[in-house]
N, C-alpha and C positions, 0 to 999 in steps of 0.2 A: 553331387553334393553342393558345389559351389553355386550352381544355379539356384538350388533350393534355398541355401543361405540368403543369396542375393534377393530372391523372391520374398522370403520371410522378413528380411530387413526393409524392403521396399513397403510391404504391407504395414509394418510397424510404423514406418515414417508417415505413411498416409493416414493411419489411425491418429498418430500424434498431431498432424495437422488438422485433422477433423475436430479434434478435442480442444484445440487452442482457443477457438472463439468462445466456446461454452465456458471454459475455465476462465477466460479473460472477463466475460460477463459476470461470472460467480464472484471473482475477486472484486470487481468494481462494485457489486452489490453489498458485499460483506464489508469492504472499507468505506463505501458511501454511508452505510448505516452507522459506522462507528462514530461519526460526528454527532449524531442524534444521542447515542448512548453516552458519549462523554459529556455532552451538554446536560443531560439528566444526572449523570454521575457527580459532576463537580458542584451540583447545588448543595450537597451536604457532605461530600468526601473531598478533602484537599487534593489538588492535582498530583503532587509527588505520591501520596498514598494510593490514590486511584491507579495510577500507572504502575506502581510497585506490585499491587494486587493483581492487576491485569496480566503483567509478565509472569508472576509466580504461579497463578492458576493456570494459565495457558501452557507454560513450560511443564508444569506437573502432569497436565493431561497428556501432552505429547510424550513425555518420558514413560508414562503408564502404557500408552498405546504401543510404543516401541518394544516394551518388554512383552506385551501380549503377542506381538509379531515375531518374538524371538531375537530382536536386535537390541543393541545397547548403544550408548554414547561412546566415542573413541576415547582412548586414554593418551593419545599423543598430545604432548604440551603445546607443539605448534599449531595443531588444529584448534585447540582451545583458545590460543591467542587470536587465531582468526575469527572464531566464534565471538570473542570479546569485542573485536573491532567492528564485526557485523551488528552486534548488539547495540553498540554506541551509534551507529549510522541508521539503523533500522527500528529502534525501539527506544532506548534509554533518552537520547537527546530529543529526537522529533516527537515521540509520544508526550513527553513532559512539556515541551514547548507548546504544542497544540492544546493540550488540556489546560495550560495556564492562559493561553491566548483566548481560549473560548469562553473565558469568564467575562470578557468585555467586547470581543469582536462579533460583528453580525455574521450570520451563517453564509449569506450570499457573497460577502466580500471575502470571507475565509475560504469559500469554495473557489473563487477565482484565483486567489493567492496560491492555494495548495494544488491547483490543477496544472501548475507550471513545471512540475518535475519532468515531464518529457523534454521540455526545452533545456533544462539543466543537464539531463542525461545525454541529450544529443550534443551540446556544446562541450561537456567533459569528454565524451567519446571522440569528437572531432579534434579537440585541442590537445588531449593528453593520452588516453589509453589506446585509441584506435583498435580496439579489440573486435570491432565488427564494422562492416562497410558503412561509410558515411555517404549517403546518396542524396541526390536532389529530391527524389521521391520521399524519403524520410523527412527532410527539411520542409517540404510542402505539406506533409501530414501534421508536423509539429505546429505550423502556422495556422492550418485550417482548423485543428483542434482548439487552439487557443481563442481564435475569432469565434468559433462556435460556442465555446463556453461562456464567453462575455455576452453573446447574444441571447442565450438561454437564461442566464442569471438576470440580465438587464443592465443598462448603463446606470440605472438608479442605484444599483448596489455599490457602485463606486462613490456614492455621495459620502460615505463615511471614511473614505481613504484620508489618512493623515490625522484623524481625530484621536486614534489610539495607535500612534505610530510604533510604540514599543511592541505591542501585541502583534501588529501586522508584520514587523520585521522579524518577530519570533517565528511566525508561520512560514515566511520566505526561507529563513534558516533551516526550519524543519524539511521544507521542500527540497532544499540543496542537499540535505542529509539523505533523504529518500533517493535522490538521483545517484549520489555516491554509492548508497547500499545496493542499488540495482546492478551497478557495474562491478562492485566488489564481490556480489553473490556468485559471479561466474567462476570464482576460484573454488567453489565447492562442487564442480563438476565431477560426476562419477559417484557422488554420495546419494543415497536415498534421500529424496527432498525433505523427509520428516527429520532426518538427522541434523542438518544445519538449522532447521526451523526450531528444533528443541534445544540444541546447543546454544543458539544465540539468545533464546528466551531465558534459559537458566542463567547464562552469563549476565544478562540484563537484570534479572531478579537479584543476583548476588551484589550488584551495585545499588539497586533502587530500595530494596527492602531495608538495609542499614540506613540509608538516607531518610526513609519514611519514619523510622524509629526515632531518628535524631530530630528531624524537622517538625513532624506533625504529632508525634506521641499518640499513635492511632488508638491506643487503648482508652484514650480520653473522649474519642469521637462518639457521636450518636447519629449515624447515617439513617436516612429514611429508607423504608422498604423498597421505594421506587428506584432510589439510587443504587441499592444493593442489586436489584434485579438488572438494572442497566450495566452494572459492573460484571455480572455474571455473563450477560449476553455479549458484552464487549470481549470478555476473555475467551469464551468458548467459540463464538462464531467469527467475530472480527479480528481474532488474533490466532488462536490455535488452528482452526480450519483455514483461515486466510493464509497464514504463513507457509502451510504445506503447498497450497495452490501456487503461491508466489514463487517458491524456490523451484518448483517444477517448471513454471512458465519461463523463468529466467534462463534455464538450461535449454529449453526448446524453442522459445520465441525470441530471446535476446533481451539485452538491458532496455534499449530504446522501446522496443515493441511492448515490453511488459508494462513500462511506465504509462502506456497509452490508457491504462485503466483509470488513471487520474482524471482524463477527459470523460470517460464513460460514466464515472460517478455522477456527473451533472445531469445528463438526461434520464438516468435511473432514478435520481431524486425527484426530478420533475414528473416522471411516470407514476411514481408513488403517490405524488399529490394529486395527480389527475384521477387515478383509479380509486384511491381510498379516501381522499379528502375533498373531492368535488371540484378541484381547481381547474382552471382552463388555461390553455396555452396561447400567447399572443403570436401574431404572425412572425415577429422577430425570433421568437423561441423556436418555432418550427424550422426557419431558415437555419438557426444555430444548431439545431439537432441534426439537419442534413450535414452541415459543416463538420460536425464532430464524427459522424459516421464515415464520411469521406476521409477525414484525417486519420482515424483509427485503422481504416482499411489500408491507407498509404503507408502507415508505419509498421503494420503488421503482416502485410503481404510478403510471402517468401519470394526471394529473388529467382529469376529464371536461370536455369543452368543451360549453357550453351552446349551444343553438341548433342 
């Protein structure tokens, strides 16, 4: 029986390892698309209301799916306190900051600034939490991914740096929140990934909906159909689905490895432009894509076990 259990565990582990690259790509695509959805959404929906609706819709979807699966959210107050902290780090603060910043910040520069979450996750892990191994390979991956991101987006994207310093600092603050969220997410080990995803979104909505009612008086707004569609896509795909994938990856891939999706968003966005918009890649962009791939592999490759 023990050998059968060990074989079953080994097969499950191999299946998880095989699924990780696919899930990481899916998360990168879903969160990479969120910037476009936000850009369209804030054209006629104020940032606080957009993000309040995003968390409310996504949270409601996940709660409904949990009930269909015969599961429910826990009643333990201490877990809800953790959900609330996770919501602040992963949705309430960063979602709002990015939505506000995207009203004035160029997409290229925003991509560079927001792709630095692996760096913050690595530094926080090395300096404070030490909850997973800090290796030279991961440090190399962090550096290679950042260099690749800059090469893909292009040095000219840095031309606007400093012109909208407040918005740019807001994106950096959001990125730091994402790094902290990836580390704190490890505390939900053992829970079905959909439970912390739903719990944190519900907690976020409890903060953001009252703020929206006070700040924006949403009943007075007249959003365009395009903005509403962008909001729905943002809520369903880039939030509800993405959060479930995110919490699963944090448990199986680790905090630093999961933040590697911040780098992958850039080549995915470029690929969309090449395939659907007829854009072309420069030689530096191809070099940057190679750096990103190398960096992500370095950060996500499982450590070899001796013996």
